[in-house]
C-alpha positions in Angstrom: -52.7 80.7 25.7 -54.9 81.9 22.8 -57.5 79.3 23.8 -57.6 80.7 27.4 -58.0 84.2 26.2 -60.8 83.1 23.8 -62.5 81.3 26.6 -62.3 84.3 28.9 -63.7 86.7 26.2 -66.5 84.3 25.4 -67.5 83.9 29.1 -67.4 87.7 29.5 -69.7 88.2 26.5 -72.1 85.5 27.8 -72.2 87.1 31.3 -72.9 90.6 29.8 -75.7 89.2 27.6 -77.1 87.2 30.5 -77.2 90.2 32.7 -78.9 92.2 30.0 -81.6 89.6 29.5 -82.3 89.3 33.2 -82.6 93.1 33.4 -85.0 93.1 30.5 -87.1 90.3 31.9 -87.3 92.0 35.3 -88.2 95.4 33.7 -91.1 93.7 31.7 -92.4 91.9 34.8 -92.6 95.2 36.7 -94.2 96.9 33.8 -96.9 94.2 33.6 -97.6 94.5 37.3 -98.0 98.3 37.0 -100.7 97.8 34.3 -102.6 95.1 36.1 -105.5 96.3 38.4 -107.4 94.0 40.7 -111.1 94.0 40.2 -114.1 92.1 41.6 -116.9 89.8 40.6 -120.6 90.7 41.0 -123.1 87.8 40.6 -126.0 89.2 38.7 -127.6 86.0 37.5 -128.2 85.0 34.0 -129.4 87.8 31.7 -131.3 86.0 29.0 -131.3 88.9 26.6 -127.6 89.6 26.6 -124.7 87.8 24.9 -121.0 87.8 26.0 -119.2 91.0 24.9 -122.4 92.7 23.9 -122.7 95.0 26.9 -119.0 95.4 27.9 -118.5 99.1 28.7 -116.4 101.7 30.5 -118.8 103.8 32.6 -117.6 107.3 33.3 -120.5 109.1 34.9 -123.1 108.4 37.6 -126.2 108.6 35.5 -124.8 106.1 32.9 -123.9 103.8 35.8 -127.4 103.9 37.2 -129.0 103.4 33.8 -126.7 100.5 32.9 -127.3 98.5 36.1 -131.0 99.2 36.1 -131.2 98.0 32.5 -129.1 94.9 33.0 -130.6 93.3 36.1 -132.9 90.6 37.2 -135.9 91.5 39.4 -137.5 89.8 42.4 -141.3 90.4 42.6 -143.8 90.0 45.5 -147.1 88.1 45.2 -148.8 91.1 43.6 -146.1 91.6 40.9 -144.4 94.5 42.5 -140.6 94.7 42.3 -139.1 94.2 45.8 -135.4 94.0 44.8 -133.1 93.7 41.8 -129.9 91.6 41.4 -128.0 94.9 41.1 -129.2 96.6 44.3 -125.9 96.1 46.1 -123.7 97.4 43.3 -126.0 100.5 42.9 -125.4 101.3 46.6 -121.6 100.9 46.3 -120.9 104.0 44.1 -122.0 107.6 44.0 -121.5 110.8 42.0 -118.3 111.6 43.9 -116.6 108.4 42.7 -117.3 109.2 39.1 -115.6 112.7 39.4 -112.2 111.0 39.4 -112.7 107.4 38.2 -114.6 105.2 35.9 -115.8 101.6 36.0 -114.8 99.0 33.4 -117.6 96.3 33.2 -117.7 93.0 31.4 -120.6 90.5 31.5 -119.8 86.8 31.5 -122.8 84.5 30.9 -122.3 80.9 32.2 -124.1 77.7 31.3 -124.2 76.4 34.9 -124.8 78.0 38.3 -122.0 75.7 39.6 -119.4 77.6 37.6 -117.9 80.5 39.4 -115.5 83.4 38.5 -112.6 84.6 40.6 -109.3 86.4 40.5 -110.4 89.3 38.3 -107.9 91.7 36.9 -108.0 94.6 34.4 -105.0 94.8 32.1 -104.4 98.4 31.0 -103.1 99.0 27.4 -103.0 102.7 26.7 -106.7 103.9 26.7 -108.0 100.3 26.6 -108.6 97.6 29.2 -108.9 93.9 28.8 -110.0 91.4 31.5 -108.2 88.5 33.0 -110.1 86.1 35.2 -110.3 82.5 36.5 -113.3 80.3 35.7 -113.8 77.6 38.3 -115.7 74.6 36.9 -116.7 71.7 39.1 -116.6 68.1 37.8 -120.4 68.0 37.9 -122.5 71.1 37.2 -126.1 72.1 37.5 -128.6 72.8 34.7 -129.3 76.4 35.8 -127.6 79.3 34.1 -125.8 82.1 35.8 -123.9 85.3 34.9 -121.3 87.6 36.4 -120.2 91.2 36.0 -116.5 91.6 36.1 -115.8 95.1 37.5 -112.6 97.1 37.7 -112.2 100.7 39.0 -110.1 102.6 36.5 -108.8 106.1 35.9 -110.7 108.5 33.6 -107.9 107.8 31.0 -109.5 104.4 30.1 -112.0 104.8 27.3 -112.9 101.3 26.0 -112.9 97.6 26.5 -110.3 95.8 24.4 -112.1 93.0 22.4 
């Protein structure tokens, strides 16, 4: 009889602990999802004068946005040496002053040793006033000898102030 009571009490305690652990795990999973924001990849080409983490930034106003993407771009020239386009023309056309009234852009540059390597599945992970990046690097079995680079970009609230290193 005592053995049966002990078994029932033990099973009850285990069930309560198990329920609590499942609740805590589910709560943490939902919390992680709330702090994870999908971003996108922008192929800018290899920037020879920039190292990884050197120009990672949260851009909170339109003039800084224009200045940043004009500074960190590659240029295409015509036969006379005149600039006909930049690698950042498309990104510069995607945002305007209105966007920066309510949001900011978190930007991270990833230099790559081969043009065959690509980046996908970009997410920003929010931690207070900081953001870190999560992304997938896709490397083929055989690569090319050219170099490439991508900007990882996530639209964030004005509360985000810096890139977490």
